[in-house]
N, C-alpha and C positions, 0 to 999 in steps of 0.2 A: 582197155576198160572204157575209154572214151566211146568207143563204138558200140559197146553193149548198152550203154546209156542212151545213145542216139536211136539204136534200133528198138529198144524197149519203149522209148517215148513215142516213136512212130507208130509201133504196134498199139499202144494204148489209146492214141488219138484216133486211129483207124477203126477201133472197136465201136460197133453201132448197138445202141440200146435197143432191145426188142420192143421196148414200150413205145419207141418211136414209130413202130409199124402202125399205131393207132391213128397217126396223121394221115394214113392213106384212106381212112373211112370218111364217108360223107352221108349226110341224112338222105334217105331214099334209096340206098343200096339194098340189093337183095341178100338173103341169107347166104346163097351160094357165093356171091361176090365177097362177103365178109369172111367166109371160110377161105376163099382163095387168098385174100390179103392176110389173115391172121393165123390160118391153120384151124385145126379141130379144136373146138372149145374144151376147156377142163371140165366145166359143168354146164348143164343146160337146165332151164325149168321154164314152165309156161302154164298158162290157163287160157281158155277161150281163144282169142285171136291174138294174145301177147305172148311173146317168148323172150327169154332172157338168155344171152350167151356170156359165160363168165370165163375169162382168160387170166392166168397168172403170168404176168409179164415182168421182166427184169428191167429195172431202170438204173442206168449207169450214172456215175458222176460226170460232170462236165469235162471236156477235153483239157482244159487247163489243170483241173484238179487231178485228172488221171496222170498227165505228164508229171505233176509235182509228186504225187504219190509214187509214181514209177521211179523216178530219180531218187526220192527219199527211200524207196524200197531197196534199191541197189546199195546204197550207203549204210542202211541200217539192218541189212540182212533180212528184210521183210517186215520188220517191226512197224513200219509206217502204215502197213495195211490194218493194224489194230485200231487206227484212228477211224471213227465212224464216217467220216466224209470220204475215205478212200474205199469203202466197201460198196458193192452193189446192192440195191434193195429190191425185193419182190413185192409187187402189189397186185391186188385183184382189180381188173378192169371189166366193165359190162358193155354189152351191146344190147339195147332194148329194140325189139322188132315188134311191130304191130301190123297184122295183115301181110306178114312176110317182107316188110320194108323197114329199114332202119329209121328210128324216130329220135333216138338219143344213144349217146355212148360216152365213156369216161371212166375215171377212176372211181370205184365204189366208195361212196361217202362224200364225194364232191359236189354232186347234184341232188336235189330233192327227189328226182325220179329213182335214185337208187333205193330209197326207202321203200318205194312200191316193189322194187325187185326183191328186196330181202323179205318183204311181206308175202309176195307171190310164191317165193321159194319154200315158205313155211306152210303154205296152203296145201290141202289134200288135192290130188288130181281130180278133174271134173270127169265124170264118165257119161 
């Protein structure tokens, strides 16, 4: 039993949140570089020379929380995962491209620029 707890703890600490992939982005990157780093976007929208890539990424709890939840999960037969802090959360993240280059990125709603992304997504395409 002791080894199960140790192995589970190591596994949970080793889990990498896909939302951390956003850390590999930087302003000035091209669309191709973004797709190489994050994969194909879940949604895209754009008008004129502006384009938005939207990704649904999973954010994991911190390593200490994962370890505590893992140990608690073993002793409570998984009931510890009913606690909100033990669960993963999915969030939408955006990449704002202008003239094919990244000018902003982050979680939708965190920056004022995302309001423009939501407005652009609602607009009719320009022909």
